[in-house]
N, CA, C and O atoms as a MOPAC input file, in Angstrom:
PM7 MOZYME 1SCF
protein

 N   -102.96200 1   -36.74900 1    -4.21100 1
 C   -102.73800 1   -35.32000 1    -4.18600 1
 C   -101.38600 1   -35.00900 1    -4.82900 1
 O   -100.38300 1   -35.65200 1    -4.52000 1
 N   -101.36500 1   -34.03200 1    -5.71500 1
 C   -100.13600 1   -33.63100 1    -6.39100 1
 C    -99.88600 1   -32.15000 1    -6.14500 1
 O   -100.79500 1   -31.32600 1    -6.24900 1
 N    -98.64100 1   -31.82600 1    -5.81600 1
 C    -98.22900 1   -30.43200 1    -5.65800 1
 C    -97.16400 1   -30.19200 1    -6.71000 1
 O    -96.05700 1   -30.72600 1    -6.64100 1
 N    -97.52700 1   -29.37900 1    -7.68200 1
 C    -96.61800 1   -29.08900 1    -8.79400 1
 C    -96.09800 1   -30.37600 1    -9.43800 1
 O    -94.89700 1   -30.53100 1    -9.65800 1
 N    -96.97700 1   -31.25000 1    -9.72000 1
 C    -96.67700 1   -32.51300 1   -10.41100 1
 C    -95.81300 1   -33.46600 1    -9.59100 1
 O    -95.18600 1   -34.35700 1   -10.16400 1
 N    -95.75900 1   -33.30800 1    -8.27400 1
 C    -95.05300 1   -34.24800 1    -7.40300 1
 C    -96.07700 1   -35.04400 1    -6.62100 1
 O    -97.05600 1   -34.49900 1    -6.11000 1
 N    -95.83900 1   -36.32100 1    -6.53600 1
 C    -96.72400 1   -37.13200 1    -5.71600 1
 C    -96.34200 1   -36.90800 1    -4.25900 1
 O    -95.30500 1   -36.30800 1    -3.97500 1
 N    -97.16000 1   -37.38000 1    -3.34700 1
 C    -96.88500 1   -37.23600 1    -1.91600 1
 C    -95.58100 1   -37.94000 1    -1.55700 1
 O    -94.79500 1   -37.41100 1    -0.77200 1
 N    -95.34200 1   -39.10800 1    -2.11000 1
 C    -94.11200 1   -39.82400 1    -1.79100 1
 C    -92.88400 1   -39.09600 1    -2.36100 1
 O    -91.83900 1   -39.05600 1    -1.71200 1
 N    -92.99800 1   -38.53000 1    -3.54800 1
 C    -91.88300 1   -37.77800 1    -4.12100 1
 C    -91.59800 1   -36.52300 1    -3.28800 1
 O    -90.44500 1   -36.17700 1    -3.03200 1
 N    -92.67100 1   -35.85500 1    -2.87700 1
 C    -92.52100 1   -34.66600 1    -2.03300 1
 C    -91.86400 1   -35.03800 1    -0.70600 1
 O    -90.97300 1   -34.33400 1    -0.23000 1
 N    -92.31000 1   -36.15100 1    -0.11000 1
 C    -91.75200 1   -36.61600 1     1.15800 1
 C    -90.25700 1   -36.89100 1     1.01500 1
 O    -89.46100 1   -36.44700 1     1.84200 1
 N    -89.87200 1   -37.62700 1    -0.04200 1
 C    -88.46300 1   -37.95300 1    -0.23700 1
 C    -87.63100 1   -36.70900 1    -0.56800 1
 O    -86.47200 1   -36.61400 1    -0.16500 1
 N    -88.20800 1   -35.77400 1    -1.28400 1
 C    -87.51100 1   -34.52300 1    -1.58500 1
 C    -87.23600 1   -33.74700 1    -0.29900 1
 O    -86.12900 1   -33.25300 1    -0.08600 1
 N    -88.24300 1   -33.64700 1     0.54700 1
 C    -88.07400 1   -32.95500 1     1.83000 1
 C    -87.07100 1   -33.69900 1     2.69600 1
 O    -86.23800 1   -33.07100 1     3.35100 1
 N    -87.13500 1   -35.01700 1     2.71000 1
 C    -86.20500 1   -35.82500 1     3.49200 1
 C    -84.75200 1   -35.61100 1     3.02800 1
 O    -83.85100 1   -35.47300 1     3.85400 1
 N    -84.53300 1   -35.58300 1     1.71300 1
 C    -83.18500 1   -35.37500 1     1.17700 1
 C    -82.68300 1   -33.96900 1     1.49700 1
 O    -81.53400 1   -33.79500 1     1.90100 1
 N    -83.53300 1   -32.97800 1     1.31900 1
 C    -83.13500 1   -31.59600 1     1.63400 1
 C    -82.81300 1   -31.47000 1     3.11600 1
 O    -81.82500 1   -30.82700 1     3.47100 1
 N    -83.60900 1   -32.05900 1     3.97900 1
 C    -83.35200 1   -32.00500 1     5.41900 1
 C    -82.04700 1   -32.71500 1     5.76500 1
 O    -81.28200 1   -32.23200 1     6.60000 1
 N    -81.79000 1   -33.84600 1     5.13700 1
 C    -80.54900 1   -34.58300 1     5.40300 1
 C    -79.33800 1   -33.78100 1     4.94600 1
 O    -78.34300 1   -33.70500 1     5.66700 1
 N    -79.40600 1   -33.17900 1     3.75700 1
 C    -78.30500 1   -32.35800 1     3.26800 1
 C    -78.09100 1   -31.13100 1     4.14800 1
 O    -76.95600 1   -30.73700 1     4.41800 1
 N    -79.18300 1   -30.54000 1     4.58800 1
 C    -79.09500 1   -29.35700 1     5.44700 1
 C    -78.47100 1   -29.69700 1     6.79100 1
 O    -77.73900 1   -28.88300 1     7.35500 1
 N    -78.74400 1   -30.87400 1     7.30700 1
 C    -78.17300 1   -31.24300 1     8.60600 1
 C    -76.67100 1   -31.53500 1     8.49200 1
 O    -75.95100 1   -31.46400 1     9.48800 1
 N    -76.20400 1   -31.85700 1     7.30200 1
 C    -74.77200 1   -32.10500 1     7.09100 1
 C    -73.98700 1   -30.81700 1     6.92100 1
 O    -72.77300 1   -30.80200 1     7.12700 1
 N    -74.65500 1   -29.74100 1     6.54900 1
 C    -73.97700 1   -28.46900 1     6.31700 1
 C    -73.65000 1   -27.80700 1     7.64600 1
 O    -74.52700 1   -27.61100 1     8.48800 1
 N    -72.39100 1   -27.46900 1     7.82200 1
 C    -71.95300 1   -26.80300 1     9.04800 1
 C    -71.32900 1   -25.46500 1     8.65400 1
 O    -70.14800 1   -25.41100 1     8.31200 1
 N    -72.11400 1   -24.38300 1     8.69900 1
 C    -71.57500 1   -23.08800 1     8.27600 1
 C    -70.47300 1   -22.62100 1     9.22500 1
 O    -70.47300 1   -22.98200 1    10.40100 1
 N    -69.54100 1   -21.82500 1     8.72300 1
 C    -68.49700 1   -21.30500 1     9.60200 1
 C    -69.10700 1   -20.44000 1    10.69600 1
 O    -69.84000 1   -19.49100 1    10.42000 1
 N    -68.80000 1   -20.77600 1    11.91800 1
 C    -69.40700 1   -20.07400 1    13.04700 1
 C    -68.76300 1   -18.71100 1    13.29700 1
 O    -69.42200 1   -17.78400 1    13.76800 1
 N    -67.49200 1   -18.59500 1    12.98500 1
 C    -66.78600 1   -17.35300 1    13.26700 1
 C    -66.32700 1   -16.68500 1    11.98000 1
 O    -65.17200 1   -16.28000 1    11.85400 1
 N    -67.23900 1   -16.57500 1    11.03300 1
 C    -66.89700 1   -16.01600 1     9.74200 1
 C    -66.38700 1   -14.58600 1     9.87000 1
 O    -65.47300 1   -14.18300 1     9.15000 1
 N    -66.96600 1   -13.83100 1    10.77100 1
 C    -66.58100 1   -12.43500 1    10.94400 1
 C    -65.92500 1   -12.20100 1    12.29100 1
 O    -66.02500 1   -11.11200 1    12.85600 1
 N    -65.26000 1   -13.21500 1    12.80500 1
 C    -64.58700 1   -13.09600 1    14.08700 1
 C    -63.42200 1   -12.12200 1    13.96300 1
 O    -62.66700 1   -12.16000 1    12.99100 1
 N    -63.28700 1   -11.26300 1    14.94200 1
 C    -62.20200 1   -10.29600 1    14.97100 1
 C    -60.89600 1   -11.03200 1    15.24200 1
 O    -60.77200 1   -11.72800 1    16.25000 1
 N    -59.92500 1   -10.88100 1    14.34900 1
 C    -58.66000 1   -11.59800 1    14.46800 1
 C    -57.73400 1   -10.90200 1    15.46000 1
 O    -57.12000 1   -11.56100 1    16.30000 1
 N    -57.62900 1    -9.59400 1    15.37000 1
 C    -56.73900 1    -8.83000 1    16.23300 1
 C    -57.55700 1    -8.03500 1    17.24700 1
 O    -58.60700 1    -7.48300 1    16.91900 1
 N    -57.06600 1    -7.98600 1    18.46700 1
 C    -57.67700 1    -7.10100 1    19.45000 1
 C    -57.16500 1    -5.68800 1    19.18100 1
 O    -56.20000 1    -5.50800 1    18.43800 1
 N    -57.80000 1    -4.69700 1    19.77600 1
 C    -57.33300 1    -3.32300 1    19.60800 1
 C    -55.92100 1    -3.15900 1    20.15200 1
 O    -55.12000 1    -2.40100 1    19.60400 1
 N    -55.62400 1    -3.86800 1    21.22700 1
 C    -54.27200 1    -3.82400 1    21.81300 1
 C    -53.24800 1    -4.42700 1    20.84800 1
 O    -52.16500 1    -3.87200 1    20.66800 1
 N    -53.59000 1    -5.56700 1    20.22500 1
 C    -52.70500 1    -6.19600 1    19.23100 1
 C    -52.45200 1    -5.24300 1    18.06700 1
 O    -51.31600 1    -5.06300 1    17.62600 1
 N    -53.52700 1    -4.64200 1    17.58200 1
 C    -53.41600 1    -3.73500 1    16.44100 1
 C    -52.52600 1    -2.54800 1    16.78700 1
 O    -51.66600 1    -2.17400 1    15.98900 1
 N    -52.71200 1    -1.96100 1    17.93700 1
 C    -51.88700 1    -0.82200 1    18.36300 1
 C    -50.42300 1    -1.21800 1    18.45000 1
 O    -49.54700 1    -0.46800 1    18.02100 1
 N    -50.15500 1    -2.40100 1    19.00700 1
 C    -48.78600 1    -2.89200 1    19.13000 1
 C    -48.14600 1    -3.05900 1    17.76100 1
 O    -47.00900 1    -2.63800 1    17.54900 1
 N    -48.88100 1    -3.67700 1    16.82200 1
 C    -48.35000 1    -3.91300 1    15.47700 1
 C    -48.12600 1    -2.61300 1    14.70900 1
 O    -47.10500 1    -2.44700 1    14.04200 1
 N    -49.08000 1    -1.69900 1    14.80500 1
 C    -48.95400 1    -0.42500 1    14.09800 1
 C    -47.77700 1     0.37400 1    14.64700 1
 O    -47.01900 1     0.96400 1    13.87800 1
 N    -47.61700 1     0.39900 1    15.95600 1
 C    -46.48900 1     1.14800 1    16.52500 1
 C    -45.16000 1     0.51300 1    16.12700 1
 O    -44.18000 1     1.22600 1    15.91400 1
 N    -45.11000 1    -0.82200 1    16.02300 1
 C    -43.90600 1    -1.49700 1    15.55900 1
 C    -43.57300 1    -1.13400 1    14.12200 1
 O    -42.41000 1    -0.91600 1    13.78500 1
 N    -44.59600 1    -1.06800 1    13.27300 1
 C    -44.37700 1    -0.67300 1    11.88200 1
 C    -43.89000 1     0.76900 1    11.79200 1
 O    -42.99900 1     1.07700 1    11.00100 1
 N    -44.46800 1     1.64300 1    12.59100 1
 C    -44.05300 1     3.04300 1    12.59400 1
 C    -42.61000 1     3.19200 1    13.06100 1
 O    -41.85500 1     3.98700 1    12.50100 1
 N    -42.21900 1     2.43100 1    14.08900 1
 C    -40.83100 1     2.47300 1    14.56400 1
 C    -39.87600 1     1.94400 1    13.49600 1
 O    -38.79800 1     2.50400 1    13.29500 1
 N    -40.26700 1     0.87000 1    12.81300 1
 C    -39.43200 1     0.30400 1    11.74800 1
 C    -39.24800 1     1.29700 1    10.61200 1
 O    -38.14000 1     1.46400 1    10.10200 1
 N    -40.32900 1     1.95300 1    10.21800 1
 C    -40.25000 1     2.93500 1     9.14000 1
 C    -39.35800 1     4.09700 1     9.54900 1
 O    -38.53600 1     4.55600 1     8.75500 1
 N    -39.51100 1     4.58000 1    10.78000 1
 C    -38.68300 1     5.68600 1    11.26200 1
 C    -37.21300 1     5.28200 1    11.29000 1
 O    -36.34800 1     6.09300 1    10.95800 1
 N    -36.91500 1     4.05400 1    11.67700 1
 C    -35.54800 1     3.55700 1    11.70200 1
 C    -34.96800 1     3.47600 1    10.28800 1
 O    -33.82500 1     3.86800 1    10.05700 1
 N    -35.75700 1     2.97000 1     9.35500 1
 C    -35.32100 1     2.89600 1     7.96300 1
 C    -35.07200 1     4.28700 1     7.40900 1
 O    -34.05300 1     4.53600 1     6.76600 1
 N    -35.99600 1     5.17800 1     7.65800 1
 C    -35.87500 1     6.54900 1     7.18400 1
 C    -34.61000 1     7.20400 1     7.75000 1
 O    -33.89100 1     7.89900 1     7.03200 1
 N    -34.34600 1     6.97900 1     9.03600 1
 C    -33.15000 1     7.52800 1     9.67200 1
 C    -31.87400 1     6.93700 1     9.09200 1
 O    -30.84000 1     7.60400 1     9.05300 1
 N    -31.94300 1     5.68900 1     8.64100 1
 C    -30.76200 1     5.02600 1     8.08000 1
 C    -30.37500 1     5.56000 1     6.71400 1
 O    -29.20400 1     5.49700 1     6.34100 1
 N    -31.32400 1     6.08100 1     5.96500 1
 C    -31.01800 1     6.51200 1     4.59700 1
 C    -31.02900 1     8.02500 1     4.41000 1
 O    -30.63500 1     8.50100 1     3.34600 1
 N    -31.46300 1     8.79400 1     5.40000 1
 C    -31.62500 1    10.23200 1     5.18500 1
 C    -30.30100 1    10.97700 1     4.99400 1
 O    -30.28400 1    12.02700 1     4.35100 1
 N    -29.21000 1    10.46900 1     5.52600 1
 C    -27.92100 1    11.16100 1     5.41900 1
 C    -27.01900 1    10.60600 1     4.31500 1
 O    -25.84400 1    10.96500 1     4.24500 1
 N    -27.54900 1     9.74400 1     3.46100 1
 C    -26.72700 1     9.18600 1     2.38300 1
 C    -26.45300 1    10.24600 1     1.32200 1
 O    -27.32300 1    11.04800 1     0.98300 1
 N    -25.21600 1    10.23200 1     0.80400 1
 C    -24.91500 1    11.14800 1    -0.29700 1
 C    -25.34500 1    10.48900 1    -1.61000 1
 O    -25.80000 1     9.34500 1    -1.62000 1
 N    -25.19600 1    11.22600 1    -2.72100 1
 C    -25.68800 1    10.72000 1    -4.00400 1
 C    -24.96800 1     9.44800 1    -4.43700 1
 O    -25.58800 1     8.54200 1    -4.99300 1
 N    -23.67900 1     9.37800 1    -4.18800 1
 C    -22.92000 1     8.18500 1    -4.56100 1
 C    -23.43000 1     6.95800 1    -3.80900 1
 O    -23.58100 1     5.88600 1    -4.39600 1
 N    -23.69200 1     7.11300 1    -2.52000 1
 C    -24.21200 1     6.00300 1    -1.71200 1
 C    -25.63300 1     5.64000 1    -2.14900 1
 O    -26.00100 1     4.46500 1    -2.17800 1
 N    -26.42100 1     6.65300 1    -2.48600 1
 C    -27.81100 1     6.45400 1    -2.87900 1
 C    -27.90900 1     5.58100 1    -4.13000 1
 O    -28.80900 1     4.74800 1    -4.23500 1
 N    -26.98400 1     5.77000 1    -5.08300 1
 C    -27.02300 1     5.04700 1    -6.36100 1
 C    -26.04800 1     3.88100 1    -6.42000 1
 O    -25.93500 1     3.24500 1    -7.46800 1
 N    -25.34400 1     3.57800 1    -5.34400 1
 C    -24.34200 1     2.52100 1    -5.33700 1
 C    -24.97400 1     1.15000 1    -5.57300 1
 O    -26.00200 1     0.80200 1    -4.99000 1
 N    -24.30300 1     0.36600 1    -6.47100 1
 C    -24.68800 1    -1.02400 1    -6.72000 1
 C    -23.43100 1    -1.87300 1    -6.62200 1
 O    -22.37900 1    -1.49500 1    -7.13800 1
 N    -23.53900 1    -3.01500 1    -5.96400 1
 C    -22.39600 1    -3.91100 1    -5.83100 1
 C    -21.96200 1    -4.41800 1    -7.20300 1
 O    -20.76900 1    -4.49700 1    -7.49500 1
 N    -22.93900 1    -4.76200 1    -8.04300 1
 C    -22.66600 1    -5.19000 1    -9.41900 1
 C    -23.89400 1    -4.88200 1   -10.26700 1
 O    -24.88300 1    -4.35200 1    -9.76200 1
 N    -23.83300 1    -5.21000 1   -11.54500 1
 C    -24.94100 1    -4.86300 1   -12.44700 1
 C    -26.21800 1    -5.66200 1   -12.17700 1
 O    -27.29500 1    -5.27700 1   -12.63200 1
 N    -26.10700 1    -6.74700 1   -11.45600 1
 C    -27.28400 1    -7.57400 1   -11.15300 1
 C    -27.96200 1    -7.15900 1    -9.84300 1
 O    -29.03300 1    -7.67200 1    -9.51800 1
 N    -27.36100 1    -6.24800 1    -9.09500 1
 C    -27.94400 1    -5.84500 1    -7.80900 1
 C    -28.71600 1    -4.53900 1    -7.95500 1
 O    -28.76400 1    -3.95900 1    -9.04000 1
 N    -29.30700 1    -4.08600 1    -6.88600 1
 C    -30.10600 1    -2.86900 1    -6.89600 1
 C    -29.50100 1    -1.85300 1    -5.93100 1
 O    -28.76900 1    -2.20500 1    -5.00600 1
 N    -29.82500 1    -0.59400 1    -6.17000 1
 C    -29.40500 1     0.46900 1    -5.26300 1
 C    -30.62200 1     0.93200 1    -4.46600 1
 O    -31.75500 1     0.56000 1    -4.77300 1
 N    -30.38200 1     1.72800 1    -3.46400 1
 C    -31.49600 1     2.26500 1    -2.67600 1
 C    -32.39200 1     3.12200 1    -3.56400 1
 O    -33.60900 1     3.15100 1    -3.37900 1
 N    -31.79400 1     3.81700 1    -4.52300 1
 C    -32.57500 1     4.65400 1    -5.43900 1
 C    -33.51200 1     3.81800 1    -6.31900 1
 O    -34.50400 1     4.34200 1    -6.82600 1
 N    -33.21700 1     2.54300 1    -6.50400 1
 C    -34.06100 1     1.68000 1    -7.33600 1
 C    -35.34600 1     1.23200 1    -6.62400 1
 O    -36.27000 1     0.73900 1    -7.27100 1
 N    -35.40700 1     1.39700 1    -5.31500 1
 C    -36.58700 1     0.98000 1    -4.55100 1
 C    -37.69200 1     2.01300 1    -4.77200 1
 O    -37.48300 1     3.20100 1    -4.52400 1
 N    -38.85700 1     1.57800 1    -5.23300 1
 C    -39.95800 1     2.51900 1    -5.44600 1
 C    -40.33000 1     3.26500 1    -4.15700 1
 O    -40.33600 1     2.68400 1    -3.07200 1
 N    -40.63100 1     4.53300 1    -4.29100 1
 C    -40.96300 1     5.35900 1    -3.12600 1
 C    -42.18200 1     4.81000 1    -2.39700 1
 O    -42.27500 1     4.92200 1    -1.17500 1
 N    -43.10500 1     4.22600 1    -3.12400 1
 C    -44.31700 1     3.68100 1    -2.49600 1
 C    -43.98800 1     2.58200 1    -1.47700 1
 O    -44.74000 1     2.37500 1    -0.52500 1
 N    -42.87100 1     1.88200 1    -1.67500 1
 C    -42.49000 1     0.83300 1    -0.73500 1
 C    -41.82600 1     1.39200 1     0.50100 1
 O    -41.73000 1     0.70000 1     1.51400 1
 N    -41.37000 1     2.61500 1     0.44300 1
 C    -40.78600 1     3.25400 1     1.62000 1
 C    -41.88600 1     3.96600 1     2.33100 1
 O    -41.65000 1     4.59000 1     3.36600 1

C-alpha cells in the first residue's frame, strides 16, 4: 500500500520522526504572562509622575541665562534637551 508514493515503512518512520521531534519541543508556557500586577503598575506610574513633577519644579523658575548655561563647549544646557524627553 502506498500513500502519496510512500511505502508503509516510510510512512511509519516519518510519523515516528515527527512524533519524536514534537515530543522534544517545549513551547513557552507563560508566553503571555502578565509581568506587572495592577498594584505594581500604579506604583511605578505614580513614581514616574512624581519624578516628572519634581523635575518640572526644578527648572520652572530658571532665568534665560541659567536655561542656556553650558559649563564648556562640549557640554549641554537644559535648553538643549528635547521637549519630548521632558
